[in-house]
SEMILO-115458 format. One line per 4 residues: number of its first residue (from 1); their letters; for each residue x, y, z negated of C-alpha. Coordinates in nm, 3 decimals. Layout:
% residues N
NUM> a> X,Y,Z  ...
END
This chain:
% residues 508
1> mkam> 0.000,0.000,0.000  0.275,0.230,-0.079  0.429,0.165,0.261  0.095,0.228,0.436
5> hkns> 0.055,0.552,0.248  0.400,0.659,0.355  0.328,0.576,0.720  0.000,0.770,0.709
9> lall> 0.176,1.077,0.578  0.437,1.053,0.851  0.170,1.021,1.119  -0.018,1.323,0.991
13> fcla> 0.304,1.525,0.984  0.382,1.438,1.347  0.033,1.536,1.459  0.072,1.871,1.279
17> lils> 0.399,1.933,1.454  0.249,1.858,1.795  -0.050,2.086,1.738  0.164,2.373,1.610
21> ggla> 0.402,2.338,1.903  0.121,2.348,2.158  -0.033,2.653,1.996  0.300,2.830,1.995
25> yvtg> 0.344,2.742,2.363  0.008,2.888,2.462  0.060,3.198,2.249  0.406,3.244,2.387
29> nlsg> 0.282,3.228,2.746  0.013,3.483,2.681  0.243,3.719,2.500  0.504,3.669,2.769
33> ersl> 0.263,3.764,3.044  0.157,4.066,2.848  0.512,4.182,2.792  0.597,4.142,3.158
37> tdsg> 0.293,4.333,3.275  0.220,4.589,3.007  0.500,4.643,2.758  0.805,4.537,2.956
41> pahv> 0.907,4.875,3.100  0.830,5.052,2.774  1.040,4.801,2.587  1.326,4.848,2.829
45> haen> 1.296,5.229,2.802  1.285,5.216,2.423  1.589,4.998,2.421  1.793,5.251,2.627
49> akyt> 1.654,5.569,2.465  1.845,5.772,2.205  1.683,5.995,1.942  1.826,6.307,1.778
53> cgmh> 1.728,6.584,1.538  1.671,6.933,1.669  1.827,7.086,1.357  2.112,6.837,1.322
57> pmii> 2.227,6.728,1.671  2.500,6.510,1.526  2.227,6.261,1.421  2.186,6.015,1.710
61> vdep> 2.004,5.687,1.659  1.851,5.416,1.875  1.499,5.421,1.726  1.244,5.695,1.646
65> gscp> 1.203,5.805,1.290  1.289,6.092,1.055  1.610,6.288,1.014  1.797,6.167,0.704
69> icgm> 1.908,6.525,0.632  1.602,6.746,0.679  1.325,6.490,0.725  1.206,6.622,1.065
73> dltp> 1.080,6.379,1.328  1.351,6.267,1.568  1.302,6.356,1.934  1.423,6.168,2.243
77> lkag> 1.763,6.280,2.370  1.727,6.424,2.718  1.893,6.240,2.998  2.223,6.394,3.093
81> vagg> 2.240,6.610,2.782  2.605,6.533,2.734  2.710,6.381,3.054  2.776,6.693,3.247
85> ggse> 2.472,6.819,3.421  2.214,6.553,3.492  2.168,6.197,3.592  2.420,6.002,3.788
89> psge> 2.451,6.127,4.145  2.302,5.912,4.413  2.455,5.880,4.757  2.770,6.059,4.872
93> rkik> 2.933,6.292,4.617  3.022,6.641,4.734  3.366,6.783,4.653  3.352,7.119,4.476
97> ywqa> 3.724,7.202,4.482  4.069,7.043,4.452  4.262,7.062,4.124  4.619,7.003,4.004
101> pmdp> 4.641,6.695,3.777  4.864,6.866,3.520  4.722,7.221,3.535  4.340,7.256,3.528
105> tyir> 4.362,7.625,3.625  4.532,7.554,3.959  4.249,7.495,4.208  4.220,7.520,4.586
109> depg> 3.938,7.486,4.835  4.132,7.227,5.035  4.365,6.935,4.957  4.736,6.993,4.918
113> kspm> 5.020,6.989,4.667  5.042,7.142,4.320  5.339,7.362,4.218  5.487,7.051,4.053
117> gmdl> 5.470,6.861,4.384  5.177,6.638,4.288  4.876,6.571,4.511  4.566,6.771,4.425
121> ipvy> 4.272,6.563,4.305  3.909,6.627,4.405  3.655,6.761,4.156  3.296,6.677,4.243
125> edqa> 2.986,6.886,4.185  2.873,6.665,3.897  3.206,6.706,3.714  3.326,6.980,3.478
129> pgga> 3.692,6.936,3.371  3.668,7.231,3.131  3.367,7.099,2.936  3.011,6.987,2.989
133> iisi> 2.795,7.137,3.263  2.475,7.274,3.114  2.137,7.331,3.281  1.908,7.621,3.190
137> dpvt> 1.574,7.692,3.351  1.533,8.040,3.505  1.288,8.162,3.241  1.522,8.073,2.955
141> aqnm> 1.818,8.228,3.138  1.621,8.548,3.184  1.523,8.556,2.817  1.885,8.503,2.719
145> gvrt> 1.993,8.793,2.939  2.226,8.589,3.157  2.382,8.805,3.428  2.638,8.709,3.689
149> alvk> 2.898,8.884,3.904  3.070,8.785,4.226  3.433,8.673,4.229  3.584,8.889,4.502
153> kadi> 3.907,9.027,4.641  3.970,9.397,4.593  4.242,9.660,4.552  4.307,9.746,4.188
157> srei> 4.500,10.033,4.035  4.534,10.200,3.698  4.587,10.559,3.589  4.797,10.578,3.274
161> stvg> 4.742,10.871,3.040  5.003,10.909,2.771  5.193,11.163,2.567  5.535,11.298,2.659
165> lvgy> 5.811,11.469,2.461  6.032,11.735,2.619  6.401,11.675,2.554  6.741,11.807,2.655
169> eepk> 6.918,11.681,2.962  7.179,11.468,2.792  7.470,11.534,3.034  7.421,11.910,2.977
173> qysv> 7.464,11.898,2.598  7.802,12.025,2.477  7.988,12.043,2.149  8.237,12.324,2.070
177> naki> 8.507,12.212,1.824  8.798,12.380,1.649  9.139,12.268,1.773  9.344,12.460,1.519
181> agwv> 9.307,12.553,1.154  9.225,12.909,1.060  8.968,13.159,0.939  8.671,13.299,1.131
185> ekly> 8.708,13.675,1.095  8.451,13.779,1.353  8.148,13.579,1.471  7.986,13.704,1.793
189> vnet> 7.731,13.425,1.834  7.561,13.393,1.499  7.206,13.276,1.583  7.065,12.936,1.668
193> gqqv> 6.876,12.949,1.999  7.086,13.237,2.128  7.159,13.210,2.497  7.523,13.220,2.598
197> kkgq> 7.710,13.233,2.926  8.029,13.059,3.016  8.324,13.285,2.918  8.126,13.476,2.657
201> alle> 8.310,13.546,2.329  8.206,13.317,2.044  8.434,13.419,1.756  8.770,13.567,1.656
205> iysp> 9.006,13.344,1.457  9.313,13.416,1.246  9.556,13.127,1.233  9.919,13.126,1.117
209> elvt> 9.992,12.865,1.381  9.865,13.097,1.651  10.083,13.376,1.519  10.388,13.150,1.534
213> aqee> 10.297,13.036,1.886  10.275,13.401,2.000  10.618,13.476,1.858  10.762,13.175,2.039
217> llla> 10.600,13.298,2.360  10.759,13.643,2.330  11.098,13.488,2.242  11.081,13.259,2.544
221> kdtl> 10.997,13.559,2.763  11.296,13.759,2.633  11.525,13.456,2.677  11.417,13.413,3.038
225> eavs> 11.491,13.778,3.113  11.839,13.741,2.960  11.941,13.429,3.153  11.767,13.506,3.478
229> qssf> 12.083,13.677,3.615  12.309,13.390,3.506  12.526,13.224,3.769  12.430,12.890,3.629
233> kqia> 12.109,12.783,3.794  12.030,12.521,3.527  12.025,12.785,3.251  11.776,13.002,3.443
237> esgq> 11.551,12.704,3.504  11.561,12.604,3.135  11.447,12.954,3.035  11.158,12.933,3.280
241> rlle> 11.051,12.590,3.147  11.059,12.720,2.788  10.829,13.010,2.878  10.581,12.780,3.055
245> asrq> 10.577,12.545,2.754  10.493,12.833,2.520  10.208,12.944,2.747  10.072,12.586,2.774
249> rlkl> 10.071,12.544,2.398  9.838,12.843,2.356  9.614,12.722,2.641  9.570,12.384,2.471
253> wdis> 9.436,12.572,2.168  9.172,12.734,2.395  9.347,13.071,2.416  9.250,13.229,2.747
257> drqi> 9.497,13.326,3.024  9.393,13.689,2.995  9.489,13.698,2.624  9.822,13.528,2.694
261> kqie> 9.901,13.780,2.968  9.804,14.065,2.739  10.046,13.935,2.470  10.330,13.915,2.722
265> tsgk> 10.255,14.259,2.860  10.226,14.434,2.524  10.507,14.237,2.364  10.313,14.236,2.038
269> vqkr> 10.173,13.952,1.833  9.792,13.962,1.787  9.663,13.873,1.441  9.326,13.753,1.570
273> ltly> 9.258,13.570,1.892  8.918,13.514,2.056  8.755,13.180,2.144  8.516,13.189,2.440
277> apyd> 8.213,12.970,2.537  8.314,12.695,2.778  7.955,12.632,2.905  7.625,12.800,2.987
281> givs> 7.322,12.728,2.771  7.157,12.799,2.441  7.296,12.743,2.094  7.098,12.440,1.981
285> mkmv> 7.301,12.408,1.660  7.538,12.641,1.468  7.762,12.505,1.193  7.997,12.802,1.136
289> negm> 7.966,13.132,0.950  8.177,13.443,0.948  8.469,13.419,0.704  8.462,13.035,0.700
293> hikp> 8.784,12.838,0.702  8.781,12.583,0.981  8.993,12.275,1.041  9.094,12.091,1.358
297> gmel> 8.811,11.870,1.486  8.537,12.057,1.305  8.220,12.108,1.517  8.134,12.477,1.541
301> fqis> 7.844,12.493,1.790  7.621,12.273,2.003  7.535,12.434,2.334  7.263,12.285,2.557
305> disr> 7.168,12.380,2.909  6.786,12.376,2.941  6.763,12.500,3.298  6.665,12.139,3.365
309> vwvy> 6.493,11.919,3.104  6.377,11.561,3.059  6.030,11.450,2.957  6.004,11.113,2.780
313> adly> 5.669,10.944,2.842  5.564,10.660,2.608  5.439,10.344,2.778  5.287,10.044,2.605
317> eyel> 5.415,9.702,2.702  5.100,9.603,2.892  5.128,9.920,3.104  5.481,9.847,3.227
321> pwvk> 5.377,9.646,3.537  5.199,9.955,3.671  5.497,10.195,3.647  5.796,10.200,3.883
325> vdqq> 6.091,10.432,3.946  6.017,10.721,4.191  5.649,10.702,4.106  5.456,11.031,4.107
329> atvy> 5.369,11.183,3.767  5.180,11.491,3.653  5.249,11.683,3.333  4.994,11.906,3.164
333> lpya> 5.120,12.166,2.915  4.932,12.226,2.589  4.826,12.582,2.672  4.535,12.615,2.912
337> ssqp> 4.677,12.896,3.129  4.960,12.683,3.264  4.947,12.490,3.589  5.017,12.116,3.606
341> ltak> 5.373,12.022,3.689  5.464,11.731,3.915  5.771,11.512,3.911  5.883,11.155,3.976
345> vdyi> 5.982,10.881,3.736  6.360,10.903,3.722  6.437,10.612,3.490  6.263,10.348,3.275
349> ypyv> 6.461,10.261,2.965  6.543,9.889,2.924  6.445,9.857,2.557  6.140,9.896,2.332
353> eakt> 6.122,10.148,2.051  6.099,9.944,1.729  5.865,10.183,1.545  5.623,10.282,1.821
357> rtvk> 5.645,9.958,2.026  5.666,10.168,2.342  5.906,10.200,2.634  6.031,10.541,2.745
361> arlv> 5.991,10.655,3.105  6.203,10.958,3.193  6.079,11.246,3.409  6.310,11.527,3.529
365> fena> 6.185,11.886,3.565  6.352,12.206,3.680  6.307,12.463,3.402  6.455,12.791,3.522
369> dfel> 6.189,12.999,3.343  6.217,12.792,3.022  5.847,12.702,3.036  5.926,12.357,2.904
373> rpdm> 6.083,12.377,2.562  6.267,12.091,2.394  6.061,11.896,2.138  5.736,12.018,2.297
377> yvnv> 5.454,11.762,2.339  5.287,11.739,2.680  5.024,11.518,2.842  5.145,11.286,3.115
381> rlqg> 4.942,11.106,3.379  5.088,10.833,3.594  4.902,10.686,3.888  4.995,10.319,3.890
385> qamt> 5.087,10.146,4.213  4.781,9.984,4.370  4.770,9.606,4.402  4.603,9.502,4.725
389> dalv> 4.383,9.199,4.794  4.370,9.075,4.435  4.109,8.822,4.317  3.918,9.000,4.039
393> vpqe> 3.631,8.945,3.793  3.476,9.184,3.538  3.649,9.198,3.202  3.332,9.101,3.015
397> ailh> 3.316,8.766,3.201  3.623,8.629,3.020  3.612,8.448,2.686  3.943,8.468,2.500
401> sgek> 4.019,8.182,2.263  4.380,8.186,2.152  4.605,8.119,2.449  4.317,8.015,2.678
405> qtvf> 4.081,8.222,2.888  3.749,8.071,2.997  3.469,8.179,3.229  3.134,8.021,3.312
409> vald> 3.076,7.963,3.682  2.712,7.979,3.794  2.623,7.677,4.009  2.304,7.594,4.195
413> egkf> 1.979,7.487,4.025  2.047,7.678,3.702  2.368,7.495,3.613  2.674,7.655,3.455
417> eprq> 3.027,7.515,3.448  3.295,7.624,3.196  3.629,7.674,3.365  3.970,7.766,3.230
421> ikig> 4.156,8.040,3.418  4.480,8.239,3.410  4.462,8.617,3.429  4.701,8.893,3.534
425> lqdg> 4.670,9.271,3.536  4.368,9.477,3.432  4.279,9.803,3.604  4.116,10.110,3.455
429> agqv> 3.768,10.018,3.582  3.744,9.694,3.382  3.844,9.457,3.662  4.082,9.173,3.569
433> qvlq> 4.307,8.995,3.816  4.259,8.616,3.826  4.578,8.428,3.907  4.438,8.074,3.892
437> glla> 4.112,7.895,3.825  3.857,8.065,4.053  3.780,8.090,4.422  3.653,8.391,4.614
441> gerv> 3.276,8.382,4.658  3.193,8.207,4.331  2.979,8.374,4.066  3.071,8.409,3.699
445> vtsa> 2.851,8.486,3.398  2.905,8.831,3.250  2.666,8.816,2.952  2.543,8.557,2.698
449> qfml> 2.859,8.351,2.750  2.887,8.277,2.379  2.558,8.089,2.379  2.661,7.899,2.690
453> dses> 2.996,7.822,2.532  2.830,7.688,2.216  2.591,7.472,2.418  2.872,7.337,2.636
457> klre> 3.085,7.240,2.336  2.785,7.084,2.161  2.708,6.866,2.460  3.071,6.771,2.497
461> aiqk> 3.080,6.667,2.130  2.760,6.462,2.171  2.904,6.289,2.475  3.215,6.194,2.279
465> mlda> 2.997,6.056,1.999  2.794,5.852,2.247  3.109,5.720,2.412  3.249,5.619,2.074
469> rssa> 2.923,5.449,1.981  2.910,5.271,2.316  3.263,5.141,2.262  3.171,5.022,1.912
473> gekd> 2.859,4.853,2.050  3.064,4.668,2.307  3.294,4.543,2.033  2.996,4.431,1.820
477> ssga> 2.832,4.253,2.112  3.155,4.075,2.196  3.183,3.965,1.832  2.824,3.842,1.833
481> edae> 2.887,3.649,2.152  3.190,3.489,1.988  2.983,3.395,1.684  2.708,3.258,1.906
485> sadd> 2.963,3.056,2.095  3.092,2.923,1.764  2.737,2.829,1.667  2.695,2.657,1.999
489> lfgd> 3.007,2.455,1.928  2.869,2.322,1.604  2.497,2.379,1.656  2.388,2.026,1.739
493> eska> 2.549,1.871,1.431  2.419,2.134,1.194  2.068,2.116,1.341  2.071,1.737,1.319
497> gkka> 2.188,1.762,0.959  1.908,2.010,0.878  1.646,1.786,1.042  1.774,1.485,0.858
501> etad> 1.766,1.676,0.534  1.408,1.785,0.601  1.299,1.435,0.686  1.455,1.302,0.365
505> dlfe> 1.271,1.568,0.169  0.946,1.471,0.332  0.969,1.103,0.276  1.135,1.087,-0.066
END
């Protein structure tokens, strides 16, 4: 009986298994048909969709739900939000420009070689090497105030307005020094700024050495007269050489020929001798007073000729490329009644002033009427040399971020591409020369670039996050496949063991 009871239980269990398996088969077929017809595409779409938070775009998940930070409902991530401007292109891709592999700013509208000798690579319309391409509908762009300007070739120039300082002409500055010790007994030029002429008396000096030199001169003259009738020619010549040496000694002490001749004619020694001005000009500095004792090498006067003066114009470092030697310049004096003066740039100094961080440009002016006075400030205008056929964009189109300059190029269908460029000179009208990175005929954004820049960087960051997640998913799937393969290796034995265990439980 016990055996019959056990057999009956086994039979009932088998019938239950058969019935449950058939029901599962029918249900599975029905649900399978339904999933293929009704829910299949939605299931596939839900499987590929990504969801993000509008307030926290770094939250990206595979299923709908709430943001773990703010609790807002997650929204589907738009297709192409981080990929660079839309869905994958279909058909033949159109080349936008050609770019150097090592320098993203070097672009050309045709294939060729980069400055490093490498082949240029094509950049297609769906690519943006400088960041993510963003799409904005026209209404939103209008509300944001997005404006564009044409990249064009034009002639640029710059007028430089700066301040100038009138100075002395350096080669016409002189110093008058004492060459003998003595006392100044009479000072004829006793005012700073006094104008003097060459040969004009400066002062009278008493010097014991000059008195001795005069006595030697008169003695040499008397000796020459005594031996001039000698029958010995050598004696007469020696007397003549002694007289010339005495005269030369006085000349080397700046005693004039007229005074020496007067001493020889009168036969008397002069107590005071006169020193005369060796140059024309004005007394720019006086360091001697009447009655002063002077020593050899002591500076007595500084005389400067201001019939021609220099004007030093200050130039900032960024203005240097616009200024060249022989360039025309105009100087405006501080008083309104004066007329502008014109001159040319004579010299540009090869160093920078440490305190002002400027470079001096020298202008030369004739100043016969002394209208320009040393140390006077004047206004200087320099018309920079024009640069022809330069590729330019407005200054406001450029975003400066450290060592990089970026612009946003307006593409078709409301798309904008960030592009790195290299710039050159800037003119006075706000036009900036573009050395590399743009082509003539393109359009750049001149307003609201900061919002476009933020959006482009956000999308680029999202794309990097998605790429990282995709790589992690591939690793996980490969690991799961390995585990599944391992289960397959040992699946039959483990399943048989589980079935045997279940059967033992049933029939114990």
